[in-house]
C-alpha positions in Angstrom: 19.0 -53.2 -61.7 20.1 -53.7 -58.1 19.3 -57.0 -56.4 18.6 -56.9 -52.7 19.4 -60.1 -50.8 17.3 -61.6 -48.1 19.8 -60.6 -45.4 19.9 -56.9 -46.6 16.1 -56.9 -46.7 15.9 -58.2 -43.1 18.4 -55.5 -42.1 16.3 -52.7 -43.6 13.2 -54.0 -41.9 14.9 -54.1 -38.5 16.3 -50.6 -39.0 12.8 -49.2 -39.9 11.3 -50.9 -36.8 14.1 -49.4 -34.6 13.4 -45.9 -36.0 9.6 -46.3 -35.4 10.3 -47.5 -31.9 12.6 -44.6 -31.2 10.0 -42.1 -32.5 7.3 -43.6 -30.3 9.5 -43.6 -27.2 10.4 -39.9 -27.9 6.7 -38.9 -28.3 5.8 -40.8 -25.1 8.6 -39.0 -23.2 7.5 -35.6 -24.5 3.8 -36.2 -23.7 4.6 -37.5 -20.2 7.3 -35.0 -19.4 5.1 -33.0 -17.1 4.1 -36.1 -15.1 7.4 -38.1 -15.4 9.3 -36.1 -12.7 9.6 -37.6 -9.3 8.5 -35.9 -6.1 9.3 -36.7 -2.5 7.0 -35.1 0.1 6.6 -35.5 3.9 3.8 -33.3 5.1 2.0 -33.4 8.5 -1.0 -31.1 8.8 0.8 -28.6 6.5 -0.8 -25.8 4.6 -1.4 -26.4 0.9 1.0 -23.5 0.0 3.8 -25.3 1.7 3.3 -28.3 -0.7 3.3 -25.9 -3.7 6.7 -24.5 -2.6 8.2 -27.9 -2.1 7.0 -29.2 -5.5 8.3 -26.1 -7.2 11.7 -26.6 -5.5 12.0 -30.2 -6.7 10.5 -29.9 -10.2 10.9 -26.3 -11.2 7.2 -26.0 -12.0 5.6 -22.7 -10.9 2.1 -22.4 -9.4 -0.3 -19.7 -10.5 -2.9 -18.9 -7.8 -4.2 -16.2 -5.5 -4.3 -15.9 -1.7 -8.1 -15.9 -1.8 -8.1 -19.4 -3.4 -6.2 -20.8 -0.5 -8.5 -19.3 2.2 -10.8 -22.3 2.5 -8.3 -25.1 1.9 -7.6 -27.8 4.4 -4.2 -28.9 5.8 -2.4 -31.8 4.1 -1.0 -35.0 5.6 0.8 -36.9 2.9 4.1 -38.8 2.6 5.6 -40.1 -0.6 9.1 -41.0 -1.8 10.0 -40.7 -5.5 6.4 -40.5 -6.6 5.2 -39.0 -9.9 4.3 -35.4 -10.2 0.7 -36.3 -11.2 0.1 -38.5 -8.2 1.6 -35.9 -5.9 -0.7 -33.2 -7.3 -3.8 -35.4 -7.1 -3.1 -36.2 -3.5 -2.5 -32.5 -2.6 -5.7 -31.4 -4.3 -7.9 -34.3 -3.0 -10.8 -33.1 -0.9 -9.9 -29.5 -1.7 -12.1 -26.8 -3.3 -9.5 -26.5 -6.0 -8.3 -28.2 -9.2 -5.2 -27.8 -11.3 -4.2 -27.6 -15.0 -0.6 -27.9 -16.3 0.4 -25.3 -18.9 4.0 -25.6 -20.1 6.1 -25.1 -16.9 3.2 -23.6 -14.9 0.6 -25.4 -12.7 -2.5 -23.2 -12.8 -4.8 -23.6 -9.7 -8.5 -23.3 -10.5 -11.5 -23.0 -8.1 -14.0 -25.7 -8.3 -17.5 -24.4 -8.9 -20.8 -26.0 -8.1 -23.3 -24.4 -10.5 -26.7 -23.6 -9.0 -29.9 -24.4 -10.7 -30.3 -20.7 -11.6 -26.9 -20.5 -13.2 -27.3 -23.7 -15.2 -30.6 -22.5 -16.5 -29.4 -19.0 -17.5 -25.8 -19.6 -18.6 -24.0 -22.4 -20.5 -20.3 -23.1 -20.2 -18.2 -22.4 -23.3 -14.6 -22.8 -24.3 -12.7 -19.6 -24.9 -9.4 -19.0 -26.8 -7.7 -15.8 -27.4 -4.5 -13.7 -27.7 -3.1 -10.9 -25.7 -0.8 -8.3 -27.3 0.7 -5.0 -26.2 0.2 -1.5 -27.7 2.5 -2.4 -30.7 0.7 -5.6 -31.4 3.5 -7.8 -30.0 2.4 -10.9 -28.1 2.6 -10.8 -24.3 3.7 -13.9 -22.4 2.8 -14.7 -18.8 -0.4 -12.6 -18.6 -2.8 -14.0 -16.0 -6.4 -14.4 -17.1 -9.0 -15.0 -14.4 -12.7 -15.8 -14.9 -14.6 -13.5 -12.5 -17.5 -15.8 -11.7 -16.0 -19.3 -11.9 -12.5 -18.3 -10.6 -10.7 -20.3 -13.3 -7.3 -19.1 -14.3 -4.7 -19.5 -17.0 -1.7 -17.7 -18.4 -0.6 -16.8 -21.9 2.2 -18.7 -23.7 5.1 -17.3 -25.6 2.8 -16.4 -28.5 0.4 -14.6 -26.2 -2.3 -17.2 -26.7 -4.5 -18.6 -24.0 -7.5 -21.0 -23.6 -10.1 -21.4 -20.9 -12.6 -24.3 -20.8 -16.1 -24.4 -19.3 -16.5 -20.6 -18.8 -19.9 -19.1 -18.4 -21.0 -17.3 -21.5 -21.9 -14.2 -19.4 -18.7 -14.3 -17.4 -16.0 -11.6 -17.3 -12.3 -12.2 -17.9 -9.7 -10.1 -15.9 -6.3 -9.7 -17.6 -3.4 -8.7 -15.3 0.4 -8.4 -16.0 3.2 -6.6 -14.3 3.8 -3.2 -15.9 0.4 -3.1 -17.7 -3.0 -1.7 -16.9 -5.4 -4.4 -15.6 -8.3 -4.9 -18.1 -11.7 -6.6 -17.7 -13.6 -7.9 -20.7 -17.1 -9.5 -20.7 -17.3 -12.7 -22.6 -20.7 -12.1 -24.3 -20.7 -15.6 -25.7 -17.5 -14.9 -27.7 -15.3 -18.0 -28.3 -12.3 -16.0 -29.4 -11.0 -12.8 -27.7 -8.2 -10.5 -28.8 -7.0 -8.2 -26.0 -4.7 -5.3 -26.2 -3.1 -4.2 -22.8 -1.7 -0.7 -22.3 1.5 0.1 -20.5 0.9 1.4 -17.0 2.2 5.0 -16.9 3.8 6.0 -13.5 4.6 9.5 -12.2 8.1 9.6 -13.6 7.2 12.6 -15.7 5.7 14.6 -12.8 7.3 18.0 -12.4 9.3 18.7 -9.3 11.0 21.8 -8.0 14.7 21.7 -7.3 17.2 24.3 -6.1 18.2 25.5 -9.6 14.9 25.1 -11.5 12.5 22.4 -12.4 12.9 18.8 -13.6 11.0 15.5 -13.6 11.4 12.3 -11.6 12.7 10.6 -14.7 15.6 12.9 -15.1 16.3 13.8 -11.5 19.7 12.7 -10.3 19.4 13.8 -6.7 17.4 13.0 -3.7 14.1 15.0 -3.9 10.7 14.2 -2.4 7.7 16.1 -3.7 4.2 16.3 -2.2 1.5 17.8 -4.4 -1.6 19.9 -3.6 -4.0 17.0 -4.1 -2.4 15.2 -1.1 -1.9 18.4 0.9 -5.5 19.5 0.7 -6.7 16.2 2.1 -4.9 16.6 5.4 -7.0 18.2 8.2 -4.1 20.2 9.8 -3.4 23.9 10.4 0.4 23.7 10.0 1.5 22.5 6.5 4.7 21.1 8.0 2.6 18.5 9.8 1.7 17.1 6.4 5.2 15.8 5.9 5.0 13.4 8.8 5.4 9.8 7.5 5.7 10.8 3.9 9.4 11.7 3.5 12.2 9.2 4.1 14.5 10.3 6.9 12.3 13.2 8.0 11.3 13.4 11.6 8.4 15.7 12.7 8.0 16.4 16.4 5.2 18.6 17.7 6.5 20.2 20.9 3.0 20.4 22.5 -0.4 18.9 22.1 -1.8 22.4 21.7 -2.9 23.1 18.1 -0.6 25.5 16.2 2.4 24.9 18.6 6.0 25.0 17.3 7.2 21.9 15.4 10.7 20.4 15.5 11.9 19.1 12.2 15.0 16.9 11.8 16.1 15.7 8.4 18.4 12.7 8.7 19.0 13.3 12.4 21.1 15.9 14.2 24.0 17.3 12.2 25.3 19.9 14.6 25.7 20.5 18.3 25.7 24.2 18.6 24.9 25.6 15.1 21.3 24.5 14.7 19.6 21.5 13.1 16.6 23.1 11.5 16.3 22.8 7.7 16.2 25.9 5.5 12.6 26.9 4.5 12.1 28.7 1.2 8.6 30.0 0.3 8.3 31.1 -3.4 12.0 31.8 -3.5 12.2 33.8 -0.2 13.8 32.4 3.0 11.3 31.9 5.8 12.1 31.8 9.6 11.6 28.5 11.3 11.0 30.0 14.7 8.2 32.3 15.9 8.9 35.9 16.7 6.6 35.7 19.8 7.2 33.5 22.8 3.6 33.3 24.0 0.5 31.6 22.6 -3.3 32.2 22.8 -4.8 31.9 26.3 -1.8 33.2 28.1 0.2 30.0 27.9 3.9 30.4 27.3 4.0 28.0 24.4 5.8 29.0 21.2 3.6 29.0 18.1 4.6 27.8 14.6 5.3 30.5 12.1 3.7 28.3 9.4 0.2 28.8 10.9 -0.1 31.9 8.8 0.2 29.7 5.6 -3.0 27.8 4.8 -2.5 24.3 3.4 -5.2 25.1 0.8 -2.9 27.8 -0.7 0.1 25.4 -1.3 0.8 24.0 -4.7 3.6 21.7 -3.7 6.3 21.0 -1.1 9.7 19.7 -2.1 12.3 18.4 0.3 15.9 18.6 -0.9 18.7 16.5 0.5 22.4 16.1 -0.1 23.8 17.9 -3.1 20.3 19.1 -4.2 20.2 21.2 -1.0 23.8 22.5 -0.9 24.2 23.1 -4.7 22.7 26.6 -4.4 22.2 27.3 -0.7 25.6 26.2 0.5 26.2 25.3 4.1 22.9 26.8 5.1 21.3 23.9 3.3 23.4 21.3 5.2 20.3 20.3 7.3 18.2 20.0 4.2 16.0 22.5 2.3 12.1 22.5 2.3 10.7 24.4 -0.7 7.1 25.5 -0.5 5.4 26.7 -3.7 2.1 28.5 -3.3 -0.7 28.4 -5.9 -0.9 31.0 -8.6 -3.5 32.3 -11.0 -3.9 30.7 -14.4 -5.0 32.0 -17.7 -8.7 31.3 -18.4 -12.2 32.1 -17.2 -12.9 33.3 -13.8 -13.0 30.4 -11.3 -14.2 30.4 -7.7 -13.5 27.5 -5.2 -14.8 27.1 -1.7 -13.5 24.4 0.6 -15.0 23.8 4.1 -14.9 21.0 6.6 -15.6 20.5 10.3 -14.7 17.7 12.7 -14.2 16.8 16.3 -11.8 14.6 18.3 -11.4 12.9 21.7 -8.7 10.9 23.4 -9.7 7.3 22.4 -7.3 5.3 24.6 -7.1 6.3 28.3 -5.2 4.4 31.0 -7.2 2.0 33.1 -6.8 3.3 36.7 -8.2 2.4 40.1 -11.0 4.5 41.6 -11.0 5.6 45.3 -13.0 2.6 46.5 -10.7 0.1 44.7 -7.6 1.9 45.9 -8.7 1.9 49.6 -9.5 -1.9 49.3 -6.0 -2.5 47.9 -4.4 -0.6 50.7 -6.3 -2.4 53.5 -5.5 -5.7 51.9 -1.8 -4.8 51.9 -1.9 -4.1 55.6 -3.7 -7.4 56.3 -1.1 -9.3 54.2 1.8 -7.5 56.0 0.3 -8.1 59.4 0.6 -4.4 60.3 -2.0 -2.0 61.7 -2.6 1.2 59.8 -1.5 4.4 61.7 -1.4 8.1 61.0 2.3 7.8 60.2 2.0 5.1 57.6 -1.6 5.4 56.3 -2.6 9.0 56.1 -4.7 8.2 53.0 -6.8 5.8 55.0 -7.2 7.6 58.3 -7.0 11.4 57.6 -8.0 11.9 54.0 -11.6 11.8 52.6 -12.0 8.1 51.4 -15.3 8.8 49.7 -14.0 11.5 47.3 -13.1 10.6 43.8 -11.8 12.7 40.9 -11.1 11.2 37.4 -8.2 13.3 36.5 -8.0 11.9 33.0 -11.5 13.2 32.3 -10.6 16.6 33.9 -7.3 17.1 32.1 -7.8 15.5 28.7 -11.5 14.6 28.7 -12.9 17.5 26.6 -14.0 17.2 22.9 -11.9 19.2 20.5 -13.6 20.8 17.6 -12.3 22.2 14.3 -13.8 24.3 11.6 -11.9 25.3 8.5 -13.2 27.4 5.6 -11.1 28.5 2.6 -12.2 30.3 -0.5 -10.3 31.6 -3.6 -11.0 33.2 -6.9 -8.6 33.1 -9.8 -8.4 33.8 -13.5 -6.6 36.2 -15.9 -5.5 36.8 -19.4 -2.3 35.9 -21.3 -0.5 38.9 -19.9 -1.9 39.0 -16.3 -3.1 36.2 -14.0 -4.4 36.6 -10.4 -5.5 34.6 -7.4 -7.1 35.9 -4.3 -7.5 33.6 -1.3 -9.0 34.0 2.1 -9.7 31.5 5.0 -10.8 31.0 8.5 -9.8 28.2 11.0 -10.8 27.6 14.6 -9.6 24.6 16.5 -10.0 23.8 20.2 -8.3 21.2 22.4 -9.1 18.4 24.8 -7.4 20.4 27.6 -9.3 22.6 30.1 -8.8 26.3 29.5 -8.4 28.5 26.4 -5.7 26.9 24.4 -7.5 26.9 21.1 -6.3 28.3 17.7 -8.2 30.9 15.7 -6.8 32.3 12.5 -8.1 34.5 9.7 
């Protein structure tokens, strides 16, 4: 039997008390970790978002909010040196239509709601917990959950779990995360919700035409831009080359005239030659196509070159691919040094007989004209100039005042570009076929006038 002396007993009691005190201090530090950091702010009529950025820089806590939440907030005037995070947040959110909740290393901004009498009578707030997983059942961290009616927000933790308090029982929760399809789920008085988010599938597996066959964006190693028929058919233009404007990096489209159907200058990555041409190579269904018109005149007797692509209806095009660099020169050699534009037309498909009709009409006017003086205002300005100069108008220096008709006025902008242009486009096709033979027949009509006086319109069958 071991005998414990009074001194040893006292020593054991002191050791146990020190262990208990150390444990309490550790728990207090863990519980107050989010509020124990110090913050120094000096804000004078500053937006609330500026305070968020400064607090994040000093503490490392990230804010979760939307731009719409900050729309009705007021500027902040607040100064503090080595204040606690909790006090700083309370001062920033004071008299604001927002509140905050701290979740791990995130500060979730929530919209304050003032329930109306109707909403209180119809719906009761409930607390919701749940879990968000991917298609394989693995938890998703950092998913943003927003209550549609109340505007309350939270995010999932490392286990994919979340919780929202005081949510209307008929509210809807919106789940958003980068790389996943946004999902909306109605609460329906459910206290626990399990959500499965699907991966957002892009267009990496979309087929594109290249010089030596077909591939997909996922496996393409070159510089290829592809425009599909869905986007082409939405453009109200007569020349399919006009569709490329603003859609291909490094491609410049310049229409040589405002007349519809006029020749277009195309430059891919600027001018590459001084004397040997800068036009890209055009290939339509595997056949080289000229980039200049065979005729030097245009409808109405005007000597304006027309585009050879007016004979190709945008409704008949399946896709347009623009090849650059090695993709252009791998097959076409030096002729593709200025780039290659591949145009693939639609073809018949196996199946039942199909008929499609596409028609649209529209009009256009010059919307922004220059503000010019009329004759009366011009005469007044000229007379005032002679008075200011102290000179009398004579036939030699003021023929417009003394010899010309000062009551006549012609608005040349209205005469030259004041008309209303009209466009009518009709396209119809019929397609079908068996396993051995497929066919597609297409026909179309387009008529387009201009804002200029005279017969400069375009009419094609």
